[in-house]
DRENTI-344834 format. One line per 4 residues: number of its first residue (from 1); for each residue x, y, z of N, C-alpha, C. Coordinates in steps of 0.2 Angstrom, whole numbers, plus 2048, in hexadecimal, padded with zeros to 3 digits. Layout:
N
NUM	X/Y/Z/X/Y/Z/X/Y/Z | ...
This chain:
335
1	222/6CF/ED1/225/6D5/ECD/22D/6D4/ECC | 22F/6D6/EC6/236/6D4/EC4/23A/6D9/EC7 | 240/6D6/ECA/245/6DB/ECD/24B/6DB/EC8 | 24F/6E1/EC8/255/6E2/EC4/25A/6E4/EC9
5	260/6E3/EC7/266/6E6/ECB/269/6EC/EC8 | 26A/6F1/ECD/26C/6F8/ECB/272/6F9/ECF | 277/6FD/ECC/27D/6FF/ED0/27C/704/ED4 | 280/705/ED9/27F/70A/EDF/280/711/EDB
9	284/712/ED7/285/718/ED3/27F/71A/ECF | 27C/715/ECC/276/717/EC7/271/719/ECC | 270/716/ED1/26A/717/ED6/26B/71E/ED9 | 271/720/EDB/272/726/EDE/271/72C/ED9
13	274/72B/ED3/274/730/ECE/26D/731/ECC | 269/72C/ECC/262/72D/EC9/25E/731/ECF | 25F/72F/ED5/25B/732/EDB/25D/73A/EDA | 264/73B/EDA/267/742/EDA/264/746/ED4
17	263/743/ECE/261/746/EC8/259/749/ECA | 255/744/ECC/24E/746/ECE/24E/74B/ED3 | 252/74B/ED8/251/750/EDE/253/757/EDB | 259/757/ED7/25B/75E/ED4/255/760/ED0
21	252/75C/ECC/24C/75E/EC8/247/761/ECC | 246/75F/ED2/241/761/ED6/243/766/EDB | 248/76A/EDA/24A/770/EDE/24F/76F/EE3 | 252/769/EE4/258/768/EE8/25E/76C/EE6
25	262/76E/EEA/269/770/EE8/26D/76A/EE7 | 273/76B/EE4/277/766/EE2/279/762/EE9 | 27B/766/EEE/27D/763/EF4/278/75F/EF8 | 272/762/EF8/26C/75F/EFC/26A/759/EF8
29	26A/759/EF1/268/754/EED/26D/74E/EEE | 273/74F/EEF/278/74A/EF0/277/746/EF6 | 276/74A/EFC/275/747/F02/26E/743/F03 | 269/746/F00/263/743/F00/263/73C/EFC
33	266/73D/EF6/266/737/EF2/26A/731/EF5 | 270/733/EF9/274/72E/EFC/270/72A/F01 | 26B/72E/F05/267/72A/F0A/262/725/F06 | 25F/728/F01/25A/723/EFD/25E/71D/EFA
37	264/71F/EF8/269/719/EF5/26B/714/EFA | 26D/717/F00/270/712/F05/26A/70E/F08 | 264/711/F08/25F/70D/F0B/25D/707/F06 | 25D/709/F00/25C/703/EFB/262/6FE/EFA
41	268/701/EFB/26E/6FC/EFB/26D/6F8/F01 | 26B/6FA/F07/26A/6F6/F0D/264/6F1/F0C | 261/6F1/F07/25B/6EC/F06/255/6EF/F09 | 254/6F6/F0B/24E/6F9/F0E/24B/6FD/F08
45	249/6F9/F03/246/6FD/EFD/240/700/EFF | 23C/6FE/F04/236/701/F06/237/708/F08 | 23D/70A/F0B/23E/711/F0D/244/714/F08 | 245/711/F03/24A/713/EFE/247/714/EF7
49	248/710/EF2/245/711/EEC/23E/711/EEB | 23B/70D/EEF/234/70C/EEF/230/712/EF2 | 233/716/EF6/230/71C/EF9/232/722/EF5 | 237/722/EF1/239/728/EEE/234/72B/EEA
53	230/728/EE6/22A/72B/EE2/226/72F/EE6 | 224/72C/EEC/21F/730/EF1/223/736/EF4 | 229/736/EF5/22D/73B/EF7/22D/741/EF2 | 22D/740/EEC/22D/745/EE7/226/747/EE6
57	221/743/EE7/21A/745/EE7/219/74A/EEC | 21B/749/EF2/21A/74D/EF8/21E/754/EF7 | 223/754/EF3/226/75B/EF1/222/75F/EED | 21F/75B/EE8/21B/75F/EE3/214/761/EE6
61	212/75E/EEB/20C/760/EEF/20D/765/EF4 | 213/767/EF6/215/76C/EFA/215/769/F02 | 215/763/F03/216/760/F09/21E/760/F0C | 222/760/F07/229/761/F08/22C/767/F05
65	230/76B/F09/233/771/F06/23A/770/F05 | 23C/76F/EFF/243/76D/EFE/248/772/F00 | 246/779/F01/24B/77E/F02/24C/77F/F0A | 248/77B/F0E/248/77C/F15/24D/778/F19
69	250/77B/F1E/254/778/F23/252/779/F2A | 254/775/F2F/252/775/F36/254/77C/F39 | 24F/77F/F3D/251/785/F40/250/784/F48 | 256/786/F4C/256/785/F53/250/78A/F56
73	24C/787/F5A/247/78B/F5D/248/78C/F65 | 24B/787/F68/24D/787/F6F/252/782/F71 | 256/785/F76/25C/781/F78/25C/780/F80 | 25D/77A/F83/25D/77A/F8A/262/774/F8C
77	269/776/F8C/26E/772/F8D/26F/76D/F88 | 26E/766/F8A/26F/761/F85/269/760/F81 | 264/764/F81/25E/763/F7D/25D/769/F79 | 25C/768/F72/25A/76D/F6D/254/76B/F6A
81	250/771/F68/249/770/F65/24A/774/F5E | 248/770/F59/248/773/F52/242/773/F4E | 241/778/F4A/23B/778/F45/23E/776/F3F | 23B/770/F3C/23D/76D/F36/23B/771/F30
85	236/775/F31/234/77A/F2B/232/776/F25 | 22F/76F/F26/22D/76B/F21/232/769/F1C | 239/76A/F1E/23E/768/F1A/23E/760/F18 | 242/75E/F13/243/757/F12/245/753/F18
89	241/74E/F1A/242/74A/F20/248/747/F21 | 24B/744/F1B/252/741/F1C/257/746/F1E | 257/74C/F1B/25C/751/F1C/25B/754/F23 | 255/755/F25/254/758/F2C/256/753/F31
93	255/74C/F30/257/747/F35/25F/746/F35 | 262/747/F2F/269/747/F2F/26C/74C/F33 | 269/752/F32/26C/758/F36/26B/757/F3D | 265/755/F3F/263/754/F46/268/74F/F4A
97	269/749/F46/26E/744/F48/275/747/F4A | 277/74B/F45/27E/74E/F46/27E/753/F4B | 279/757/F4C/278/75C/F52/278/758/F58 | 275/753/F59/274/74F/F5F/27B/74C/F61
101	27F/74A/F5C/286/748/F5D/28A/74E/F60 | 289/753/F5D/28D/759/F5F/28C/75B/F66 | 285/75B/F68/283/75C/F6F/286/756/F74 | 286/750/F71/289/74B/F75/291/74C/F76
105	294/74E/F71/29B/750/F72/29C/755/F78 | 298/759/F78/299/75F/F7D/296/75D/F84 | 291/759/F85/28D/757/F8B/28D/750/F8D | 28F/74C/F89/28F/744/F8A/289/741/F86
109	284/745/F86/27E/743/F82/27A/749/F7F | 277/748/F7A/273/74E/F76/26D/74B/F74 | 268/750/F75/261/74E/F72/25F/754/F6E | 25D/752/F68/25A/757/F63/253/755/F61
113	24E/759/F62/247/757/F60/245/75C/F5B | 241/75A/F56/240/75E/F50/238/75D/F4F | 235/763/F4E/22E/763/F4C/22D/765/F45 | 227/764/F42/226/767/F3B/22B/764/F36
117	22C/75E/F36/231/75B/F32/22D/755/F2D | 231/752/F2A/22E/74D/F25/231/746/F26 | 22E/741/F23/230/73A/F23/237/739/F22 | 23A/736/F27/242/735/F27/244/72F/F22
121	23F/72C/F1F/241/725/F1B/243/720/F20 | 249/71D/F20/24B/718/F24/24E/71B/F2A | 24B/71A/F30/24D/71D/F36/254/71A/F38 | 256/714/F36/25C/711/F37/262/714/F34
125	261/718/F2F/266/71C/F2C/26A/720/F31 | 266/723/F36/269/728/F3A/26C/724/F40 | 26A/71E/F42/26D/71A/F46/274/717/F44 | 274/715/F3D/27A/713/F3A/27F/719/F3A
129	27D/71F/F38/281/725/F38/284/727/F3F | 280/726/F44/283/728/F4B/288/723/F4D | 286/71C/F4D/28A/717/F4F/290/716/F4C | 290/717/F45/297/716/F42/29C/71C/F44
133	299/721/F47/29E/726/F49/29F/725/F51 | 29D/720/F54/29F/71E/F5A/29A/720/F60 | 294/722/F5E/28F/724/F63/289/71F/F63 | 286/71F/F69/280/71B/F6A/27A/720/F68
137	275/71D/F66/270/721/F63/269/71E/F64 | 264/723/F66/25D/721/F66/259/726/F62 | 254/724/F5E/251/729/F5B/24A/726/F59 | 245/72B/F58/23E/729/F56/23A/72E/F53
141	235/72C/F4F/231/731/F4C/229/72F/F4E | 225/734/F4D/21E/732/F4D/21B/732/F46 | 215/730/F45/213/72F/F3E/20B/731/F3F | 208/731/F39/201/732/F39/1FE/72B/F3C
145	1F7/72B/F3E/1F4/725/F41/1F4/720/F3C | 1F7/71A/F3D/1F7/715/F38/1F6/70E/F3B | 1F4/70E/F42/1F4/708/F46/1EF/709/F4B | 1EB/704/F4C/1E6/704/F52/1E9/703/F59
149	1E6/706/F5E/1E8/705/F65/1E6/6FE/F66 | 1E9/6FA/F6B/1E8/6F3/F6C/1E0/6F3/F6E | 1DD/6EE/F6B/1D6/6ED/F6D/1D1/6F2/F69 | 1D4/6F6/F64/1D0/6FB/F60/1D0/6F9/F59
153	1CB/6FB/F55/1CB/6FA/F4D/1CE/700/F4A | 1CC/706/F4C/1CE/70C/F48/1D5/70F/F4A | 1D8/712/F46/1DF/714/F46/1E0/71A/F4B | 1E4/71A/F50/1E5/71F/F55/1ED/720/F56
157	1F0/71B/F55/1F8/71B/F56/1FC/71B/F50 | 202/71E/F50/207/71E/F4B/20B/717/F4C | 20E/715/F47/213/70F/F48/21A/712/F4A | 21A/718/F4B/220/71C/F4E/227/718/F4E
161	22A/718/F49/231/714/F48/236/716/F4E | 239/711/F51/23E/712/F56/245/70F/F54 | 24A/713/F55/251/711/F53/256/711/F59 | 259/70B/F5A/25F/70B/F5F/265/708/F5C
165	26B/70B/F5D/271/709/F5A/277/70A/F5F | 27C/706/F5E/282/706/F61/287/704/F5C | 28E/707/F5D/293/704/F59/295/6FD/F5A | 297/6FA/F55/299/6F3/F55/29F/6F2/F50
169	2A5/6F1/F52/2AA/6F1/F4E/2AA/6F6/F49 | 2AB/6F5/F42/2AB/6FA/F3D/2A4/6FC/F3B | 29F/6F8/F3E/298/6F9/F3C/294/6FB/F42 | 28E/6F8/F43/289/6FA/F48/284/6F5/F4A
173	281/6F5/F4F/27B/6F1/F51/276/6F6/F51 | 271/6F5/F4C/26B/6FA/F4B/265/6F7/F4B | 261/6F9/F50/25A/6F6/F50/255/6FC/F4E | 252/6FB/F48/24E/700/F45/247/6FC/F44
177	242/6FF/F47/23B/6FB/F46/235/700/F47 | 230/6FF/F43/22A/702/F44/226/6FE/F49 | 222/702/F4D/21E/6FE/F52/218/6FA/F4F | 217/6FA/F49/213/6F5/F46/217/6EF/F44
181	214/6E9/F44/218/6E3/F43/21D/6E4/F3D | 21A/6E7/F37/21D/6E9/F31/21C/6F0/F30 | 221/6F4/F2D/21F/6FB/F2B/21B/6FB/F25 | 217/700/F24/213/701/F1E/217/700/F18
185	21D/703/F18/222/702/F12/224/6FB/F11 | 225/6F7/F16/226/6F0/F15/220/6ED/F12 | 21A/6EE/F14/214/6EB/F12/213/6ED/F0B | 214/6F3/F09/213/6F6/F02/218/6F2/EFE
189	21E/6F1/F00/224/6EE/EFC/222/6E7/EFB | 21F/6E3/F00/21D/6DC/EFF/217/6DC/EFA | 212/6E1/EFB/20D/6E1/EF6/20F/6E2/EEF | 214/6E6/EEE/217/6E8/EE7/21A/6E2/EE4
193	21D/6DE/EE8/220/6D8/EE6/21C/6D1/EE6 | 216/6D2/EE8/211/6CD/EE8/213/6C7/EEE | 216/6CA/EF3/218/6C6/EF9/214/6C6/EFF | 213/6C1/F03/210/6C1/F09/215/6C3/F0E
197	212/6C5/F14/217/6C7/F19/219/6C0/F1D | 21F/6C0/F20/221/6BA/F23/21E/6B8/F29 | 21A/6BD/F2C/216/6BC/F32/210/6C0/F32 | 20B/6BF/F35/205/6C3/F35/207/6CA/F37
201	204/6CF/F33/206/6D6/F35/200/6DB/F36 | 1FA/6D8/F36/1F4/6DC/F37/1EE/6D8/F36 | 1E8/6DC/F36/1E2/6D9/F36/1DE/6D9/F2F | 1DA/6D4/F2D/1D6/6D5/F27/1D0/6D9/F29
205	1CB/6DA/F24/1C5/6DD/F26/1C0/6D9/F2A | 1C2/6D3/F2B/1BE/6CF/F30/1C1/6CE/F37 | 1C7/6D2/F38/1CA/6D2/F3E/1CE/6CC/F40 | 1D1/6C9/F3A/1D5/6C3/F3B/1DC/6C5/F39
209	1E1/6C3/F3D/1E8/6C4/F3C/1EA/6C1/F35 | 1EE/6C5/F31/1EF/6C2/F2A/1F6/6C5/F29 | 1FA/6C1/F24/200/6C3/F21/200/6C5/F1A | 1FA/6C7/F18/1F8/6CA/F11/1F9/6D1/F12
213	1FE/6D4/F0F/1FF/6DB/F0F/1FA/6DF/F0C | 1F7/6DD/F07/1F1/6E0/F03/1EB/6E1/F08 | 1EA/6DC/F0C/1E4/6DC/F11/1E5/6E1/F16 | 1EB/6E1/F19/1ED/6E6/F1E/1ED/6ED/F1C
217	1F0/6EE/F16/1F0/6F5/F13/1E9/6F7/F11 | 1E5/6F3/F10/1DE/6F5/F0F/1DA/6F7/F15 | 1DB/6F3/F1B/1D8/6F4/F21/1DB/6FA/F25 | 1E2/6FA/F24/1E6/6FF/F28/1E6/6FD/F2F
221	1E5/6F6/F31/1E5/6F4/F37/1EC/6F0/F38 | 1F1/6F4/F39/1F8/6F0/F3A/1F8/6EE/F41 | 1FC/6E8/F42/1FD/6E5/F49/203/6E9/F4D | 201/6EB/F53/207/6EE/F57/20C/6E8/F59
225	212/6EA/F59/217/6E5/F5B/216/6E4/F63 | 216/6DE/F65/215/6DC/F6C/20E/6DE/F6E | 209/6DE/F69/202/6DF/F6B/201/6E6/F6F | 1FE/6E5/F75/1FD/6EB/F79/203/6EF/F7B
229	209/6EB/F7B/20F/6EF/F7D/212/6F3/F78 | 211/6F1/F72/213/6F5/F6C/20F/6FB/F6B | 208/6FA/F6D/203/700/F6C/205/705/F72 | 207/703/F78/208/707/F7D/20F/70B/F7C
233	214/708/F79/21A/70B/F77/219/710/F72 | 215/70F/F6D/213/713/F68/210/71A/F6A | 20C/719/F6F/208/71F/F72/20E/723/F76 | 212/720/F7A/217/724/F7D/21C/727/F79
237	21E/724/F73/223/727/F6F/220/72D/F6B | 219/72D/F6A/216/732/F67/216/738/F6C | 214/737/F72/214/73C/F77/21A/73F/F78 | 220/73B/F79/226/73E/F7A/229/742/F74
241	227/740/F6E/229/743/F68/226/74A/F67 | 21F/74A/F69/21C/750/F69/21E/755/F6E | 21F/753/F74/220/758/F79/228/75A/F79 | 22C/756/F77/233/758/F77/235/75C/F71
245	231/75C/F6C/232/760/F66/22E/766/F66 | 228/766/F6A/223/76B/F69/21F/76A/F63 | 21F/765/F60/21C/764/F59/215/760/F59 | 213/75E/F53/20D/75A/F53/20D/753/F55
249	207/751/F58/206/74A/F5A/203/746/F54 | 203/73F/F55/200/73B/F51/1F8/73D/F4F | 1F5/73F/F54/1EE/741/F53/1ED/747/F4F | 1F2/74C/F50/1F2/752/F4C/1F4/751/F45
253	1F9/74D/F44/1FB/74B/F3D/1F6/747/F39 | 1F2/744/F3D/1ED/740/F39/1E7/744/F37 | 1E7/74A/F39/1E1/74F/F36/1E3/752/F30 | 1E9/751/F2D/1EC/754/F27/1EA/74F/F21
257	1EB/752/F1B/1EA/74E/F15/1EF/749/F14 | 1F5/74A/F17/1FB/745/F16/1FF/745/F1C | 204/741/F1C/209/741/F22/20F/745/F21 | 20E/74B/F24/214/750/F24/214/754/F2A
261	219/757/F2C/219/75B/F32/21B/757/F38 | 21F/752/F37/220/74D/F3D/224/750/F42 | 224/74C/F48/228/74E/F4E/22D/748/F4F | 234/749/F50/239/744/F51/23E/746/F56
265	241/741/F59/246/742/F5E/24C/73E/F5D | 252/741/F5E/259/73E/F5C/25D/73F/F63 | 25F/739/F65/263/739/F6B/26A/736/F6A | 270/739/F6C/276/736/F6B/27A/736/F71
269	27E/731/F72/282/730/F78/289/72F/F76 | 28E/733/F79/295/733/F77/298/72E/F7C | 299/728/F79/29C/723/F7D/2A3/724/F7F | 2A7/728/F7C/2AE/72A/F7E/2AE/72D/F85
273	2A8/730/F87/2A8/734/F8D/2A6/72F/F93 | 2A5/729/F92/2A3/724/F97/2A9/722/F9A | 2A9/720/FA1/2AF/71E/FA5/2B1/717/FA2 | 2AC/713/FA0/2AD/70C/F9D/2AE/70C/F96
277	2B0/711/F93/2B1/711/F8B/2B6/70C/F89 | 2BC/70B/F8C/2C0/706/F8A/2BE/6FF/F8A | 2B8/6FE/F8D/2B6/6F7/F8E/2AF/6F6/F8A | 2AD/6FB/F87/2A6/6FB/F83/2A7/6F6/F7D
281	2AC/6F6/F79/2AC/6F2/F73/2AC/6EA/F76 | 2B0/6E9/F7B/2B0/6E2/F7E/2AA/6E0/F80 | 2A6/6E5/F84/2A0/6E3/F87/29B/6E1/F81 | 29A/6E5/F7C/296/6E4/F76/297/6DD/F73
285	29E/6DC/F72/2A0/6D6/F6E/29E/6D0/F72 | 29F/6D0/F79/29D/6CB/F7D/295/6C9/F7D | 291/6CE/F7D/28A/6CE/F7C/288/6CA/F76 | 28B/6CD/F70/28A/6CA/F6A/28C/6C3/F69
289	292/6C1/F6C/295/6BA/F6C/290/6B6/F6F | 28D/6B8/F75/288/6B4/F79/282/6B3/F75 | 280/6B8/F71/27A/6B8/F6D/27B/6B2/F68 | 281/6B3/F65/282/6AE/F5F/283/6A7/F61
293	284/6A6/F68/284/69F/F6B/27D/69C/F6C | 278/6A0/F6A/271/69D/F6A/270/697/F66 | 26C/692/F69/26A/68C/F66/265/68E/F61 | 266/68D/F5A/261/68E/F55/25A/68A/F56
297	255/68D/F55/24E/68A/F55/24D/685/F4F | 247/683/F4F/245/67E/F49/246/681/F42 | 246/688/F41/247/68A/F3B/24F/68A/F39 | 253/689/F3E/25A/689/F3D/25D/68F/F39
301	25A/694/F3A/25C/69A/F37/262/69D/F3C | 266/6A1/F39/26C/6A4/F3C/269/6AA/F41 | 26B/6AA/F47/269/6AF/F4C/26D/6B5/F4B | 26A/6BA/F4A/26D/6C1/F48/26C/6C6/F4D
305	271/6CB/F4D/26F/6D1/F51/26C/6D6/F4D | 269/6DB/F4F/266/6E0/F4B/26B/6E4/F47 | 26A/6E4/F40/26E/6E7/F3C/273/6E3/F38 | 274/6DC/F3A/278/6D8/F37/277/6D6/F30
309	270/6D5/F2F/26E/6D4/F28/270/6DA/F23 | 26F/6E0/F26/270/6E6/F22/277/6E6/F1F | 27C/6E4/F24/283/6E4/F22/284/6DF/F1C | 281/6D9/F1D/282/6D4/F18/27F/6D6/F11
313	279/6D9/F12/276/6DB/F0B/279/6E0/F08 | 27C/6E5/F0C/27F/6EB/F09/286/6E8/F05 | 289/6E4/F08/28F/6E1/F05/28E/6DD/EFE | 288/6D9/EFF/286/6D5/EF9/284/6DA/EF3
317	280/6DF/EF5/27D/6E3/EF0/282/6E8/EED | 287/6EA/EF1/28D/6EE/EEE/291/6EA/EE9 | 291/6E3/EEA/295/6DF/EE5/291/6DD/EDF | 28B/6DB/EE0/287/6D8/EDA/282/6DD/ED7
321	280/6E3/EDB/27B/6E7/ED8/275/6E7/EDD | 271/6ED/EDD/26C/6EE/EE2/265/6EB/EDF | 262/6E6/EE2/25C/6E4/EDF/256/6E9/EE0 | 253/6EB/EDB/24D/6F0/EDB/247/6ED/ED7
325	241/6EF/ED8/23C/6ED/ED4/23C/6F1/ECE | 23C/6ED/EC8/23D/6F0/EC1/238/6F6/EC0 | 231/6F5/EC2/22C/6FA/EC1/22E/701/EC5 | 230/700/ECB/232/705/ECF/238/709/ECC
329	23D/705/ECA/243/709/EC7/241/70D/EC1 | 23C/70A/EBD/23A/70E/EB7/236/714/EB9 | 232/713/EBE/22E/719/EC1/233/71E/EC3 | 238/71D/EC7/23D/722/EC9/241/725/EC3
333	242/721/EBE/245/724/EB8/241/729/EB4 | 23A/728/EB5/235/72C/EB1/234/733/EB5 | 236/733/EBB/235/739/EBF/239/73F/EBC
C-alpha cells in the first residue's frame, strides 16, 4: 500500500473538520482531533488515522454520544466513580486523567474509574499526558472478548490495554501494551499495508502459531502476552475495571452488537509529595543508564526503554511529515 507524507496541521484540520461535521463543538473537536493527530504523529496509526473512520461510523450508529461528558456518581476519598454516558472515549479518558491528577495533588494519589465509556484510542496518550506534568500513572481499559483464555479456542478475554508511565527528563517512559501480543489495531494496520507481524501473534485455523495478520484476524485467536500469564492478567484487569467503575465486564460487553460502554481506570501519583522526590530523577536516570549498558544480542539492535521510539518518531515526523496510508487519507478526506 502506498504511503504519503502529511503535515501535522493538515492532519489536525481534517480531523477537526470531520468531527465538527458530525456534531462536535469547536472546542471538543479541537481536543479530540489533537489526540488522533498526536497518535498518528507518534507512529501509532492503528489508533490514529486508521481508526478514525470507525470512530465516525460509531457516532453515526449511536454508540458514541458527542454531546455527553462524564458525570460523577460516587466519591470516596481518593477514589471517584464516573458514568461516561457513552461520550467520546478520548475526551472521557482525558477528563479522567486530569481528575486523577487533581486528586493526587490533594491526597498524594488519585484513582478515577469510569463506566459506560468508549474506546480511548491509544492508551499511552494519557500516560504521556500525566508523566509530562510530573505524575506517575497507571491506567487500563477492558474490551469486548477478542482473545481466548489459555488452553481455549473461543474468545472469553479482552486484550485489555494497560499503561504505565513515569516522567523522564522533558519526556517520559511510557509502557503501553495490549495483552494480546499485538493489538487488533496493529494487526489491521499490517494487513492494510500487506505486512507480516515481526513475531507470531496468534493462531491459524489449524491451531498453529502464525505471524500472518490476515489469518489471525480471521480466527480471532490472538496470542496472550506471556501465554497463560497474560491471560491471567487480562482476567484480573477486567475484574478490577468492572468492580472499581461499577460498569460492564468483558463478558457483558461481548453480548452487544459492537464494542461500546467500556470500563476504565486511571490512577495518578503526585511524585512531589514523596519524601524522596529530590532523588527521583537521579534514580530513574541511573536505571536507564544501566539498561543502556546492556550487551546487544545477535540482532545488534539498540536496546530501548518503553517510549523511546515514540520520541524519535515524533521528532522525525514533525520535521519531514507524517507517513500515512494514501487510501486511508483519501477515506478521511471523503468523510
